[in-house]
C-alpha positions in Angstrom: -113.0 241.1 -1.0 -113.4 237.4 -1.7 -113.7 235.7 -5.0 -116.6 233.2 -5.2 -117.8 231.5 -8.3 -115.8 233.8 -10.5 -117.3 236.9 -8.9 -115.8 239.5 -6.6 -117.8 239.8 -3.4 -117.0 243.1 -1.8 -118.2 244.6 1.5 -118.5 248.4 1.6 -119.9 250.9 4.1 -122.2 253.5 2.6 -125.4 254.3 0.8 -126.6 251.5 -1.5 -128.1 254.1 -3.9 -124.6 255.5 -4.6 -122.9 252.2 -5.6 -121.3 252.0 -9.1 -123.2 248.8 -10.2 -125.8 247.8 -12.7 -128.5 247.0 -10.1 -129.1 247.8 -6.5 -131.3 245.8 -4.2 -134.0 247.6 -2.4 -135.5 246.2 0.8 -139.2 246.8 0.0 -142.6 246.1 1.3 -145.1 243.8 -0.4 -146.9 246.6 -2.1 -143.7 248.4 -3.3 -144.7 251.6 -1.5 -141.3 253.2 -1.0 -142.0 255.3 2.1 -139.4 254.2 4.7 -135.8 253.0 5.1 -133.7 252.1 2.1 -136.8 252.4 -0.2 -137.2 256.1 0.6 -133.6 256.7 -0.3 -134.0 254.8 -3.5 -136.9 257.0 -4.7 -135.3 260.2 -3.3 -132.1 259.5 -5.2 -133.5 257.8 -8.3 -136.6 259.8 -8.8 -140.4 259.4 -8.8 -140.2 257.1 -11.8 -139.2 254.2 -9.6 -142.4 254.6 -7.5 -144.4 254.9 -10.7 -142.9 251.8 -12.2 -143.4 250.0 -8.9 -147.1 251.0 -8.8 -147.5 249.6 -12.4 -145.8 246.4 -11.4 -148.2 245.9 -8.5 -151.3 246.7 -10.7 -150.2 244.2 -13.2 -149.0 241.3 -10.9 -150.2 242.0 -7.4 -148.2 242.2 -4.2 -144.7 240.7 -4.0 -144.6 237.7 -1.7 -142.0 237.6 1.1 -138.8 236.3 -0.3 -139.8 237.5 -3.8 -138.5 240.2 -6.1 -139.7 242.8 -8.6 -137.6 244.8 -11.0 -137.9 248.4 -12.1 -135.5 250.7 -13.9 -133.1 252.8 -11.8 -134.4 256.2 -12.8 -131.6 258.7 -12.1 -129.5 256.3 -10.1 -126.1 255.2 -11.4 -127.6 251.7 -11.5 -129.8 250.9 -14.5 -132.1 248.6 -12.4 -133.6 248.4 -8.9 -134.4 244.9 -7.7 -137.0 245.2 -5.0 -137.1 242.3 -2.5 -139.4 241.6 0.4 -137.5 240.3 3.4 -139.0 238.9 6.6 -140.1 240.6 9.8 -138.0 239.1 12.5 -139.8 236.9 14.9 -142.9 236.0 12.9 -141.8 232.6 11.7 -140.4 233.6 8.3 -136.9 234.5 9.4 -133.8 232.8 7.8 -135.5 230.9 5.0 -137.3 234.1 3.8 -134.2 236.2 4.1 -132.2 233.6 2.1 -135.0 233.5 -0.5 -135.0 237.3 -0.8 -131.3 237.4 -1.4 -131.5 234.6 -4.0 -134.4 236.2 -5.7 -132.4 239.4 -6.1 -129.5 237.4 -7.6 -131.9 235.5 -9.9 -133.4 238.7 -11.1 -130.0 240.2 -11.9 -129.1 237.1 -13.9 -132.4 237.1 -15.7 -131.9 240.7 -16.8 -128.3 240.0 -18.0 -126.8 242.2 -15.3 -123.3 241.5 -14.1 -123.0 243.6 -10.9 -125.3 244.5 -8.0 -125.2 246.0 -4.6 -127.3 244.5 -1.7 -128.0 246.2 1.6 -128.5 244.3 4.9 -132.1 243.4 4.0 -134.7 243.4 6.9 -132.3 244.9 9.5 -134.2 248.2 9.7 -137.9 248.4 10.4 -138.3 244.7 10.0 -136.2 244.2 13.1 -133.8 241.5 11.9 -130.6 241.4 14.1 -127.7 242.4 11.9 -125.5 239.7 13.4 -127.9 237.0 12.1 -128.8 238.7 8.8 -125.1 239.1 7.9 -124.5 235.4 8.2 -127.7 234.5 6.3 -127.1 237.0 3.5 -123.4 236.1 3.0 -124.2 232.3 2.9 -127.1 232.9 0.4 -124.9 235.0 -1.9 -122.0 232.6 -1.6 -124.1 229.5 -2.3 -125.8 231.1 -5.3 -122.5 232.2 -6.8 -121.0 228.8 -6.3 -124.0 227.2 -8.0 -123.8 229.6 -11.0 -120.1 230.3 -11.6 -119.4 233.1 -14.1 -123.0 234.5 -13.9 -122.1 237.7 -12.1 -118.9 239.7 -11.9 -119.4 241.6 -8.7 -121.7 241.6 -5.7 -121.4 244.4 -3.2 -122.7 243.8 0.3 -123.4 247.3 1.6 -123.6 248.1 5.3 -125.2 251.5 5.9 -123.3 251.8 9.2 -119.8 250.7 10.1 -121.2 248.1 12.4 -123.3 246.5 9.5 -120.2 246.6 7.2 -118.0 245.0 9.9 -120.5 242.2 10.5 -120.9 241.6 6.7 -117.1 241.5 6.3 -116.7 239.1 9.2 -119.4 236.8 7.8 -117.7 236.9 4.4 -114.3 235.8 5.9 -115.7 232.7 7.6 
């Protein structure tokens, strides 16, 4: 755990959908079709309402741009909100800037909704092929910078590694 900008930043290993926070971050695709990776777990745990609200969001606003965010309720999750972010595919030129933007968009969305705690997975490290070693550094720096720029906005940010390796890399990045 590290205190940054008045918030506790904690690294945990586990399932992001099971975290005791107000919002979880979902690594989503541009059309918010939750059919693989973290997104599947979000809908499976939180219920079909999350997909239905995502479909409505897309109908009303169009696809989410890489680095952008969309917000739905959390359905049956402990978290009251899901912040869906679109991270980059590794190797197509978007990379670090888009990953940083996705993390910052998630934090911005939490603040805009008056939420004080959120859990964020290692965005883009699954099907999008981002190396966890690089993603951990980018995500931790983005979260740290955001919290330092907006002290007192959030109380807790949980960085959630689904595997022990992800959690270890996030923890190492947090300590540097």
